[in-house]
Backbone bond lengths (Angstrom), bond angles and torsions (degrees), N, CA, C in turn:
res aa  C-N    CA-C-N  psi(-1)  N-CA   C-N-CA  omega(-1)  CA-C   N-CA-C  phi
1 M - - - 1.446 - - 1.532 109.32 -
2 S 1.347 117.65 137.01 1.438 120.21 179.85 1.518 110.61 -73.99
3 A 1.351 115.41 158.69 1.448 120.32 -178.99 1.528 109.86 -71.72
4 P 1.363 116.92 149.00 1.466 120.19 178.21 1.529 110.15 -59.04
5 T 1.335 117.42 145.37 1.453 123.46 177.93 1.495 109.70 -128.11
6 L 1.335 115.48 -179.95 1.460 121.33 179.40 1.514 110.38 -59.76
7 L 1.341 117.21 -28.05 1.442 120.62 -174.31 1.521 111.83 -74.30
8 D 1.331 117.88 -7.91 1.454 120.32 -179.98 1.519 113.21 -83.75
9 R 1.340 117.50 -1.40 1.457 119.05 178.63 1.543 108.23 -142.82
10 P 1.334 117.51 156.95 1.468 120.12 179.79 1.505 111.80 -60.95
11 A 1.339 116.48 143.88 1.450 121.36 -178.71 1.521 109.91 -103.12
12 E 1.345 115.15 141.91 1.459 121.06 172.00 1.524 108.50 -87.87
13 P 1.316 118.18 142.01 1.490 120.36 -179.83 1.530 110.36 -54.31
14 G 1.316 114.80 132.92 1.439 120.15 175.68 1.502 116.33 74.67
15 R 1.311 118.31 13.02 1.458 121.33 -178.63 1.521 114.66 -116.20
16 A 1.338 118.26 -20.42 1.472 121.42 -177.48 1.519 109.03 -140.35
17 F 1.353 114.51 136.14 1.459 120.27 -174.54 1.532 111.12 -138.58
18 I 1.312 115.21 155.76 1.458 121.50 167.55 1.522 106.94 -114.68
19 L 1.326 115.57 126.62 1.463 122.10 176.67 1.526 108.32 -113.68
20 T 1.326 116.22 126.55 1.473 121.21 173.87 1.509 108.93 -121.77
21 V 1.321 114.18 141.47 1.467 120.85 -175.15 1.535 109.70 -137.74
22 S 1.309 117.28 135.56 1.473 122.55 169.03 1.524 108.09 -134.01
23 C 1.333 117.06 133.89 1.465 119.81 -177.81 1.524 109.13 -163.71
24 P 1.322 117.51 169.27 1.461 119.07 173.25 1.534 109.20 -60.48
25 D 1.319 114.94 139.76 1.459 120.74 -176.25 1.522 109.73 -75.60
26 R 1.335 114.77 128.98 1.456 119.75 175.93 1.531 108.71 -160.43
27 L 1.305 115.98 167.46 1.453 121.38 -176.12 1.552 110.75 -66.13
28 G 1.323 116.00 137.31 1.439 121.07 169.46 1.513 117.08 100.04
29 I 1.331 118.23 2.83 1.470 120.13 -176.50 1.520 111.75 -65.08
30 V 1.334 116.59 -52.47 1.454 120.37 -178.59 1.538 110.78 -63.17
31 H 1.292 117.24 -37.55 1.457 121.10 178.09 1.526 110.19 -62.22
32 A 1.329 116.75 -44.46 1.479 120.84 -179.21 1.511 111.47 -64.58
33 V 1.340 116.70 -44.19 1.456 120.79 -177.33 1.534 109.96 -68.78
34 S 1.325 116.38 -42.68 1.478 119.35 178.10 1.512 112.06 -64.54
35 G 1.332 116.30 -38.60 1.445 119.46 177.33 1.511 111.91 -64.50
36 F 1.314 116.68 -39.75 1.458 120.34 175.20 1.516 110.11 -59.00
37 A 1.335 118.10 -45.48 1.463 120.81 -178.38 1.520 110.76 -60.53
38 V 1.335 117.33 -43.48 1.464 120.61 179.19 1.525 110.93 -62.64
39 D 1.341 115.69 -45.43 1.462 120.28 -178.38 1.545 111.89 -61.78
40 Q 1.331 116.76 -31.47 1.455 121.35 -177.01 1.528 112.84 -92.98
41 G 1.313 118.14 3.61 1.467 120.45 -179.16 1.517 112.08 70.71
42 L 1.324 117.33 35.76 1.448 122.96 -178.51 1.530 109.44 -110.83
43 S 1.315 116.39 123.60 1.451 122.29 177.90 1.532 109.71 -88.01
44 I 1.328 115.62 131.63 1.484 120.84 177.91 1.510 109.38 -85.26
45 R 1.333 116.07 109.28 1.481 121.82 -177.97 1.522 112.12 -90.14
46 D 1.310 115.90 -27.83 1.480 119.12 178.80 1.516 106.98 -157.20
47 A 1.317 116.97 142.67 1.489 121.20 178.46 1.522 109.03 -147.06
48 Q 1.315 114.63 135.32 1.472 121.69 173.60 1.508 107.94 -133.33
49 Q 1.330 115.81 143.92 1.461 119.63 -178.64 1.499 110.85 -143.67
50 F 1.333 115.63 158.68 1.453 120.54 -179.85 1.501 108.62 -154.35
51 G 1.331 114.67 121.31 1.465 121.23 171.72 1.515 108.64 -95.79
52 D 1.317 117.19 115.67 1.465 122.26 -173.23 1.527 109.88 -89.77
53 P 1.326 118.12 107.36 1.486 119.91 -178.00 1.531 112.46 -66.92
54 S 1.333 117.20 -21.84 1.470 119.15 -177.74 1.509 112.95 -78.02
55 T 1.321 117.65 -19.35 1.470 121.37 -179.61 1.517 112.72 -126.08
56 D 1.352 118.09 -6.36 1.467 122.24 -174.94 1.530 110.94 57.84
57 E 1.349 115.59 35.43 1.449 120.83 175.43 1.514 109.53 -109.79
58 F 1.336 115.41 155.23 1.451 123.41 178.15 1.512 108.43 -119.52
59 H 1.328 116.26 133.69 1.463 121.52 -178.60 1.527 108.82 -126.96
60 L 1.341 115.50 139.47 1.460 121.09 -174.91 1.514 108.83 -143.15
61 R 1.347 115.51 139.54 1.464 122.59 172.46 1.506 108.49 -130.57
62 M 1.331 116.26 127.76 1.467 121.31 178.92 1.525 111.22 -128.30
63 E 1.318 116.04 142.11 1.465 122.06 169.66 1.523 105.70 -104.13
64 L 1.332 116.22 124.90 1.442 123.73 -173.00 1.523 110.99 -123.15
65 T 1.321 117.27 144.18 1.459 121.48 170.62 1.518 110.05 -128.72
66 S 1.309 115.17 141.92 1.474 120.44 177.43 1.519 109.26 -80.35
67 V 1.331 116.06 126.80 1.468 120.70 178.09 1.538 111.56 -100.52
68 T 1.329 116.10 2.22 1.472 120.46 -178.37 1.505 112.79 -114.13
69 G 1.327 117.45 9.61 1.459 120.59 -177.67 1.519 111.42 113.95
70 A 1.325 115.22 169.59 1.456 121.07 -178.55 1.523 110.62 -64.84
71 V 1.335 115.35 141.82 1.454 121.08 179.14 1.544 107.39 -141.08
72 P 1.341 118.74 134.30 1.470 120.75 -179.62 1.517 110.88 -61.75
73 V 1.335 115.42 141.32 1.457 118.83 179.76 1.505 112.02 -61.02
74 E 1.337 117.20 -29.32 1.463 119.90 178.72 1.524 110.23 -64.21
75 D 1.324 118.11 -36.18 1.444 121.52 179.57 1.537 110.99 -68.62
76 V 1.335 115.66 -39.72 1.480 119.51 177.26 1.504 109.71 -65.50
77 R 1.304 117.53 -41.82 1.466 121.95 179.89 1.519 110.20 -62.24
78 A 1.314 117.06 -45.56 1.488 121.22 -179.76 1.531 110.48 -63.76
79 A 1.321 117.07 -39.86 1.461 120.60 179.58 1.517 112.16 -65.79
80 F 1.337 117.05 -30.28 1.460 121.39 -177.86 1.527 112.50 -82.29
81 E 1.324 117.73 -14.58 1.449 122.26 -172.49 1.547 112.41 -56.36
82 P 1.317 120.49 -42.98 1.480 117.90 178.09 1.505 113.98 -59.52
83 V 1.349 116.95 -39.09 1.452 120.33 176.81 1.526 110.45 -63.90
84 A 1.313 115.98 -43.99 1.452 120.85 -178.20 1.540 110.53 -62.26
85 Q 1.296 116.83 -42.59 1.474 120.61 -179.45 1.517 110.81 -67.33
86 D 1.328 116.73 -40.10 1.458 121.08 -177.37 1.532 111.48 -61.50
87 F 1.338 115.77 -36.72 1.475 118.78 -175.48 1.536 112.38 -105.16
88 G 1.322 118.36 3.45 1.468 121.18 -179.09 1.510 112.25 62.72
89 M 1.317 116.51 47.71 1.477 122.25 -171.49 1.527 111.91 -88.54
90 D 1.324 115.80 142.34 1.466 122.75 159.09 1.535 105.97 -89.72
91 V 1.321 117.53 120.91 1.459 121.05 -169.09 1.526 110.11 -121.15
92 G 1.323 116.06 137.88 1.458 123.16 167.18 1.498 108.30 -121.71
93 L 1.349 117.03 132.13 1.447 121.24 176.44 1.514 108.75 -135.35
94 H 1.336 116.23 124.12 1.465 121.23 -170.73 1.519 110.56 -131.44
95 D 1.340 115.44 127.41 1.479 121.28 172.67 1.520 107.40 -78.38
96 L 1.337 117.11 122.57 1.448 120.71 -175.66 1.522 113.16 -68.63
97 A 1.319 117.33 -11.36 1.455 119.47 175.34 1.523 112.16 -75.89
98 D 1.339 116.26 -16.38 1.474 121.31 177.60 1.525 108.15 -88.48
99 R 1.318 116.42 97.83 1.471 120.42 -176.89 1.525 110.62 -69.46
100 H 1.317 114.20 140.11 1.451 122.32 179.12 1.518 109.91 -66.71
101 R 1.310 117.59 139.49 1.479 122.28 -177.55 1.517 108.81 -111.74
102 V 1.346 115.70 118.12 1.466 122.75 -172.97 1.514 109.65 -118.12
103 L 1.319 115.88 123.16 1.471 122.69 172.14 1.539 107.04 -95.97
104 I 1.350 115.68 126.75 1.458 120.19 -178.19 1.513 109.93 -102.18
105 M 1.347 115.27 135.25 1.462 121.52 176.32 1.539 109.37 -117.72
106 V 1.315 116.59 139.28 1.473 120.96 -174.76 1.507 107.99 -149.55
107 S 1.340 116.22 156.22 1.464 121.34 174.96 1.524 109.54 -110.34
108 Q 1.327 119.52 -100.61 1.462 120.44 -175.33 1.510 113.27 -124.08
109 Q 1.324 118.93 2.25 1.459 121.43 174.59 1.527 107.97 -108.03
110 G 1.332 116.29 121.56 1.464 120.18 -167.42 1.514 115.52 -102.62
111 H 1.335 119.28 3.29 1.471 118.96 -171.66 1.529 112.22 -64.40
112 V 1.334 117.33 -41.09 1.458 118.75 179.09 1.513 111.71 -71.56
113 L 1.339 117.03 -41.40 1.456 122.40 177.86 1.530 109.64 -58.46
114 N 1.311 117.88 -50.88 1.481 120.97 -178.91 1.512 111.59 -59.87
115 D 1.317 117.21 -39.83 1.458 120.19 179.80 1.522 110.10 -65.08
116 L 1.332 118.04 -44.21 1.471 120.94 -179.14 1.530 110.39 -64.14
117 L 1.329 116.92 -42.40 1.455 120.08 -178.89 1.527 111.56 -65.85
118 Y 1.322 117.40 -37.77 1.468 119.57 175.70 1.512 110.92 -63.44
119 R 1.318 117.68 -45.37 1.465 120.88 178.86 1.526 111.14 -62.74
120 W 1.321 116.15 -38.68 1.461 120.82 -179.56 1.523 110.47 -66.80
121 R 1.333 118.39 -48.19 1.470 121.25 -178.69 1.531 111.87 -65.65
122 S 1.299 117.07 -32.04 1.470 120.74 -178.84 1.521 112.86 -83.93
123 G 1.324 116.65 -3.99 1.450 121.18 177.35 1.519 115.24 85.55
124 H 1.329 117.38 6.94 1.466 120.10 -179.24 1.527 113.11 -88.10
125 L 1.340 116.97 -10.32 1.440 120.23 174.48 1.532 106.96 -117.65
126 P 1.321 117.81 103.10 1.468 121.27 -169.57 1.533 113.18 -79.96
127 V 1.316 117.52 71.12 1.454 122.77 -177.72 1.514 109.71 -140.36
128 D 1.327 115.29 166.49 1.453 123.67 165.18 1.534 107.96 -104.48
129 I 1.344 115.31 140.68 1.468 119.66 179.17 1.515 106.79 -118.61
130 P 1.333 119.14 96.30 1.450 121.58 -176.19 1.517 114.61 -78.70
131 A 1.342 117.34 -16.33 1.489 118.47 -176.30 1.516 109.67 -164.38
132 I 1.341 114.16 150.57 1.462 123.86 166.87 1.520 107.74 -116.99
133 V 1.312 116.63 130.28 1.472 121.86 -178.19 1.526 107.88 -119.04
134 S 1.329 115.52 138.42 1.462 119.71 179.22 1.527 110.37 -147.19
135 N 1.337 115.27 149.84 1.450 119.80 172.31 1.539 111.66 -88.42
136 H 1.340 116.39 6.01 1.456 122.67 173.05 1.549 106.96 -133.85
137 E 1.335 115.85 171.69 1.443 120.50 -178.23 1.537 113.61 -105.88
138 A 1.337 116.19 10.40 1.461 120.61 -170.78 1.514 112.62 -61.84
139 F 1.319 119.44 -29.54 1.472 121.12 -173.74 1.512 112.93 -110.94
140 A 1.323 117.08 19.01 1.463 119.85 176.55 1.522 112.49 -60.41
141 D 1.326 116.76 -43.34 1.475 120.60 -179.45 1.527 111.41 -67.15
142 L 1.313 116.47 -38.20 1.451 120.13 178.64 1.519 110.73 -62.90
143 A 1.342 115.54 -44.81 1.465 119.83 177.42 1.538 111.16 -60.31
144 A 1.329 115.90 -43.30 1.458 120.42 179.66 1.508 111.46 -62.23
145 W 1.330 117.27 -40.86 1.460 121.98 179.15 1.533 111.16 -59.80
146 H 1.332 115.44 -36.07 1.465 120.89 179.89 1.527 111.79 -85.17
147 G 1.344 117.42 -4.80 1.446 120.63 -179.47 1.518 114.37 74.81
148 I 1.319 116.77 27.50 1.469 122.00 -177.89 1.531 108.99 -110.26
149 P 1.310 119.98 128.78 1.466 121.46 177.31 1.525 111.62 -57.78
150 F 1.343 114.26 134.92 1.471 120.45 -178.61 1.520 108.91 -113.79
151 H 1.315 116.23 132.71 1.472 121.44 -178.37 1.531 108.91 -122.01
152 H 1.312 115.27 115.76 1.449 120.70 176.91 1.531 108.98 -89.93
153 I 1.332 115.90 113.85 1.451 120.61 179.40 1.535 107.71 -122.80
154 P 1.345 117.04 94.21 1.457 119.49 178.43 1.516 111.61 -61.69
155 V 1.320 116.21 147.79 1.445 120.49 -179.20 1.531 109.98 -131.34
156 T 1.307 116.17 122.09 1.456 122.28 168.51 1.518 106.79 -126.58
157 K 1.319 115.86 172.62 1.467 119.50 179.63 1.527 109.83 -59.34
158 A 1.336 115.13 -37.87 1.472 118.61 -177.17 1.534 112.63 -75.20
159 T 1.347 116.73 -30.97 1.473 119.16 -174.10 1.538 113.42 -103.19
160 K 1.332 116.94 5.80 1.445 118.86 -176.54 1.544 113.31 -59.45
161 P 1.331 119.78 -42.72 1.470 118.24 177.88 1.529 112.71 -58.53
162 E 1.337 116.93 -43.48 1.467 120.85 178.81 1.525 110.79 -65.14
163 A 1.322 116.19 -39.18 1.474 120.06 177.76 1.522 111.75 -61.18
164 E 1.324 117.46 -43.19 1.453 120.10 -179.76 1.516 111.11 -71.14
165 T 1.326 117.30 -32.02 1.475 119.64 174.38 1.531 109.82 -61.71
166 R 1.329 116.80 -43.71 1.469 120.54 178.59 1.516 110.36 -64.85
167 L 1.319 117.86 -38.78 1.453 121.24 177.66 1.533 110.31 -62.05
168 R 1.309 116.30 -44.79 1.464 120.58 178.25 1.524 110.81 -58.84
169 E 1.316 116.03 -39.82 1.466 121.01 179.73 1.515 110.47 -62.75
170 L 1.329 116.90 -43.21 1.467 120.05 179.94 1.526 111.34 -67.12
171 I 1.304 117.67 -39.21 1.465 121.28 177.70 1.526 110.41 -60.47
172 A 1.326 116.88 -43.92 1.446 121.63 178.61 1.523 111.73 -69.37
173 E 1.344 116.28 -44.63 1.452 121.22 -177.74 1.496 113.09 -61.64
174 H 1.334 117.96 -37.89 1.462 122.36 -178.83 1.515 114.28 -98.44
175 D 1.326 116.63 8.82 1.464 120.61 177.93 1.524 110.38 51.74
176 V 1.320 116.22 51.41 1.460 123.31 -173.80 1.536 110.71 -75.89
177 D 1.334 115.80 132.54 1.448 121.22 175.55 1.530 111.69 -87.74
178 T 1.326 116.73 -42.08 1.446 121.68 -172.67 1.517 110.60 -140.06
179 V 1.320 116.25 142.22 1.474 123.85 175.49 1.534 106.94 -106.55
180 A 1.327 115.51 124.83 1.470 121.59 -179.00 1.525 108.00 -106.68
181 L 1.305 118.18 113.66 1.473 123.15 177.70 1.535 108.18 -88.24
182 A 1.333 114.29 90.73 1.451 121.83 -177.04 1.531 110.32 -88.61
183 R 1.316 115.29 70.16 1.465 123.86 -173.05 1.534 109.93 65.27
184 Y 1.326 115.39 52.41 1.453 122.75 172.85 1.513 107.41 -91.76
185 M 1.329 116.43 116.10 1.478 120.60 -166.89 1.530 112.32 -98.40
186 Q 1.329 115.98 42.76 1.458 121.29 171.70 1.523 108.73 -127.96
187 I 1.316 114.99 143.60 1.462 120.45 179.64 1.509 109.72 -86.07
188 L 1.331 117.03 127.42 1.445 122.04 177.76 1.542 108.98 -77.32
189 S 1.311 114.27 146.59 1.466 118.52 -177.47 1.532 110.13 -67.91
190 P 1.326 117.48 155.11 1.482 120.07 177.30 1.524 111.54 -57.67
191 E 1.324 118.46 -35.44 1.453 121.01 179.53 1.516 112.18 -64.40
192 L 1.348 115.56 -43.43 1.467 119.76 178.70 1.526 110.70 -67.10
193 C 1.329 116.10 -42.48 1.476 120.19 177.45 1.534 110.77 -57.40
194 G 1.336 116.15 -42.32 1.456 119.42 179.46 1.496 113.10 -67.13
195 D 1.338 116.61 -41.86 1.465 120.09 -178.82 1.520 112.30 -68.37
196 L 1.349 117.49 -27.49 1.459 122.19 -178.85 1.521 111.89 -108.54
197 A 1.309 117.03 26.10 1.480 120.32 -177.08 1.510 111.62 -55.72
198 G 1.359 116.11 129.10 1.455 120.62 -179.49 1.515 113.99 79.85
199 R 1.343 117.49 4.43 1.461 120.59 -176.49 1.536 112.80 -122.06
200 V 1.316 117.79 0.72 1.476 122.03 -179.42 1.525 107.96 -123.08
201 I 1.333 115.17 128.35 1.472 120.81 179.89 1.526 109.00 -119.37
202 N 1.311 116.17 136.56 1.461 121.83 -177.14 1.528 108.80 -125.03
203 I 1.335 115.70 160.69 1.463 122.23 175.54 1.524 107.89 -131.80
204 H 1.312 116.93 137.39 1.464 119.37 173.62 1.520 109.58 -148.26
205 H 1.315 114.34 159.02 1.450 118.06 177.44 1.520 110.23 -66.84
206 S 1.276 116.02 145.91 1.460 121.77 -179.82 1.503 108.16 -132.98
207 L 1.301 116.03 98.15 1.467 121.36 -175.05 1.514 110.33 -107.75
208 L 1.299 116.16 154.26 1.456 121.46 177.10 1.531 109.25 -114.82
209 P 1.339 118.64 107.36 1.460 126.61 -4.52 1.514 112.93 -70.39
210 S 1.354 117.44 170.56 1.453 121.18 -177.51 1.507 109.64 -84.43
211 F 1.347 115.97 128.82 1.455 121.23 -179.42 1.520 109.17 -109.31
212 K 1.327 115.24 125.74 1.447 120.54 179.52 1.522 109.81 -108.06
213 G 1.337 114.95 165.53 1.449 119.02 178.32 1.506 112.18 87.85
214 A 1.322 115.18 -159.42 1.476 121.33 -173.06 1.531 110.73 -75.11
215 K 1.324 114.82 147.60 1.464 124.02 173.66 1.535 113.44 49.58
216 P 1.336 116.58 60.75 1.481 118.56 -178.99 1.518 113.55 -61.06
217 Y 1.337 116.89 -33.30 1.480 117.73 -177.71 1.523 111.90 -76.30
218 T 1.315 116.85 -26.12 1.463 118.81 170.82 1.525 110.36 -67.70
219 Q 1.333 115.47 -42.17 1.465 118.74 174.66 1.513 111.89 -59.73
220 A 1.344 115.36 -41.63 1.445 119.61 179.63 1.528 111.68 -62.41
221 H 1.362 114.53 -43.20 1.463 119.26 178.44 1.520 110.84 -61.72
222 D 1.316 116.54 -42.75 1.461 121.17 -178.51 1.528 111.83 -63.54
223 R 1.344 116.25 -30.02 1.459 120.37 -179.57 1.545 112.91 -92.98
224 G 1.328 115.52 -3.31 1.479 118.32 176.77 1.533 113.06 67.52
225 V 1.340 117.39 42.79 1.464 119.49 -179.36 1.518 111.54 -62.66
226 K 1.283 115.55 153.56 1.462 122.69 179.41 1.532 113.46 -110.47
227 V 1.323 116.76 -11.70 1.458 122.08 178.76 1.520 109.24 -139.59
228 I 1.326 116.34 134.54 1.467 121.33 170.85 1.521 107.06 -121.20
229 G 1.342 116.89 160.30 1.441 118.37 -176.83 1.502 112.18 -162.00
230 A 1.330 114.91 -175.70 1.466 122.46 179.14 1.503 108.73 -147.78
231 T 1.322 116.06 148.40 1.464 122.16 -178.36 1.530 109.45 -131.81
232 A 1.333 115.09 127.01 1.464 121.31 173.63 1.512 108.27 -105.60
233 H 1.314 116.90 131.97 1.458 119.76 -172.43 1.520 111.65 -152.42
234 Y 1.317 116.08 161.22 1.451 120.56 172.65 1.518 109.12 -72.61
235 V 1.321 115.29 146.63 1.464 120.90 -178.51 1.516 110.04 -86.99
236 T 1.308 115.29 132.90 1.456 123.03 171.35 1.521 109.95 -129.46
237 A 1.318 116.39 176.96 1.456 119.90 179.80 1.521 111.81 -65.48
238 D 1.331 117.77 -22.87 1.462 122.36 176.24 1.530 108.45 -83.29
239 L 1.308 116.79 112.58 1.453 122.00 -171.72 1.531 111.69 -56.92
240 D 1.340 116.21 122.85 1.460 123.81 176.48 1.510 112.55 57.83
241 E 1.323 118.28 26.25 1.442 122.25 179.14 1.516 112.71 -117.09
242 G 1.344 117.86 10.73 1.458 120.75 -177.39 1.512 113.71 -72.54
243 P 1.330 116.92 165.00 1.484 121.45 -179.14 1.542 111.52 -55.30
244 I 1.324 115.36 131.68 1.462 122.38 -173.62 1.529 109.21 -83.70
245 I 1.333 114.30 132.36 1.459 121.28 176.09 1.515 111.27 -98.40
246 E 1.340 116.69 -45.71 1.458 120.95 -176.37 1.527 110.26 -152.37
247 Q 1.307 116.17 149.04 1.468 122.96 174.80 1.522 109.36 -137.08
248 D 1.323 116.87 152.79 1.453 122.68 174.39 1.512 108.14 -142.22
249 F 1.328 115.82 157.33 1.460 119.52 -178.15 1.508 110.38 -153.00
250 R 1.321 114.49 165.54 1.461 120.92 178.61 1.520 108.61 -149.66
251 R 1.293 117.50 138.13 1.466 121.57 175.36 1.510 108.32 -78.65
252 V 1.333 116.15 139.09 1.460 122.47 179.53 1.528 107.74 -133.72
253 D 1.331 114.21 171.83 1.468 117.11 177.63 1.538 109.93 -144.83
254 H 1.318 114.39 -170.35 1.455 121.94 -172.75 1.515 114.00 -67.62
255 R 1.314 118.73 -13.97 1.468 120.79 -177.19 1.525 112.45 -75.19
256 L 1.310 118.02 -20.05 1.460 119.74 -176.82 1.531 112.38 -84.48
257 T 1.324 115.56 133.46 1.453 121.35 176.56 1.544 108.32 -78.16
258 P 1.341 116.83 166.89 1.466 118.31 175.55 1.520 113.31 -54.80
259 D 1.343 117.49 -40.07 1.473 119.12 178.16 1.527 111.91 -65.17
260 Q 1.308 116.86 -37.80 1.488 119.71 179.13 1.523 109.26 -69.60
261 L 1.304 117.98 -37.64 1.463 120.56 175.94 1.532 109.58 -62.17
262 A 1.356 116.40 -42.54 1.457 119.14 -179.52 1.541 111.51 -64.06
263 T 1.332 116.11 -40.02 1.451 119.65 179.06 1.537 110.83 -62.93
264 A 1.332 115.77 -44.65 1.467 119.40 178.50 1.518 110.00 -64.10
265 G 1.324 117.14 -38.69 1.466 120.64 -179.71 1.514 111.94 -66.93
266 Q 1.340 117.03 -37.51 1.456 119.88 178.76 1.525 111.46 -66.63
267 E 1.321 117.76 -36.07 1.449 120.18 175.83 1.526 110.49 -62.76
268 L 1.315 116.77 -42.34 1.475 120.47 178.69 1.522 109.84 -64.49
269 E 1.322 116.70 -41.34 1.469 119.16 -179.04 1.523 110.81 -62.32
270 A 1.320 117.62 -43.82 1.464 121.06 -179.40 1.531 111.50 -63.90
271 M 1.334 117.54 -43.68 1.442 120.24 -178.10 1.513 111.91 -69.21
272 A 1.327 117.36 -44.35 1.466 120.14 -179.59 1.526 110.71 -64.17
273 F 1.331 116.93 -40.34 1.455 119.79 -179.14 1.520 110.85 -67.27
274 A 1.326 117.87 -43.82 1.455 120.45 179.88 1.508 111.72 -60.45
275 R 1.321 118.24 -41.93 1.444 120.21 178.21 1.521 111.36 -64.75
276 A 1.335 115.76 -45.23 1.464 120.11 -179.35 1.517 111.67 -60.28
277 L 1.344 116.49 -46.77 1.451 119.53 -178.96 1.536 111.30 -65.96
278 T 1.312 117.01 -41.16 1.472 120.72 177.72 1.519 110.80 -60.19
279 W 1.315 117.65 -48.85 1.461 120.15 179.09 1.519 111.20 -61.87
280 H 1.323 117.54 -36.61 1.456 120.51 -179.87 1.527 110.17 -65.54
281 V 1.321 117.82 -48.01 1.472 119.39 -176.12 1.532 111.15 -73.12
282 E 1.307 117.56 -19.97 1.459 120.90 175.70 1.529 111.21 -89.80
283 H 1.328 117.40 8.06 1.457 123.53 175.11 1.542 110.07 58.83
284 R 1.332 114.36 43.70 1.450 119.86 176.20 1.531 113.18 -100.06
285 V 1.325 116.47 -4.92 1.470 121.82 -174.47 1.520 108.98 -107.51
286 V 1.319 115.12 122.25 1.470 121.86 175.61 1.519 107.19 -103.21
287 L 1.305 117.33 116.43 1.462 122.64 -177.73 1.535 108.18 -94.38
288 R 1.326 115.04 118.64 1.470 121.10 -179.18 1.521 108.69 -130.55
289 G 1.328 117.35 93.31 1.437 120.77 179.46 1.515 110.72 67.56
290 R 1.320 117.42 -122.66 1.451 122.16 -176.33 1.547 112.65 -94.13
291 R 1.312 116.81 4.01 1.463 119.31 -178.85 1.507 110.89 -129.27
292 T 1.334 115.32 169.98 1.472 120.60 178.69 1.526 109.05 -129.03
293 I 1.321 114.44 153.30 1.466 122.70 165.96 1.539 104.70 -113.33
294 V 1.301 117.78 125.63 1.465 122.41 -176.53 1.523 110.47 -117.78
295 F 1.344 115.75 115.85 1.457 121.15 175.02 1.527 108.57 -91.22
296 N 1.334 117.77 111.02 1.472 120.61 -178.73 1.517 111.57 -138.89
């Protein structure tokens, strides 16, 4: 079990922050960041770092708390700017009192949606969910039971532009940080993928070999696969080719029927997606081109 962190308890505004840094690797980065924290009255509660030999980049994630009283995140960001400029850093700084806002999209398979909603209601997924969007009406009652606004946006080839316009409106209206595709079976346009780069997470089955099209688990059964899995990744214009956040797998054998394979696969999809989304909203994922560095 991992050690308790700031994210395990409610944050007061201006008292707890997540700092993420990526920059060219060179001597003195940790010293400079730690010195900044001391100068600003910020206690380092947790720190993880990684020097990537394949890119000569350095990545750092820190959980910080103010020991001198509440301070606006804008002031902390401004104070850090000289350090960031000196080292050529890409910087993320987040006040933990600002809860992440996640819009969930789903079609007609509810296993990932149900898992996310359970984690959210039980307090294990530290987000706000302002809306659920679907191209079907199957989960309208479920959304209502949880007290979450449900938006039915049908999608056809002819109406797809209008549907994405409505989706954009909802994202802006609800100040959405991240879009979670919880088995949403429509392809987002390249334009939308580009505009929401790094803000949309998808889950799909990942079988060895990979089976596309209808009834993938029936195909897997027919081929006698020995491993099934799931992959959670950021969405890009290249279908199912975005940077991977998390994967899970399970060994299977000839005794499982296609339905049993599907059930096992759905469990993997729900678990992998929940971990990926949690790490994303906790600012543990560093997105660098086509790959990720995940501090967990």
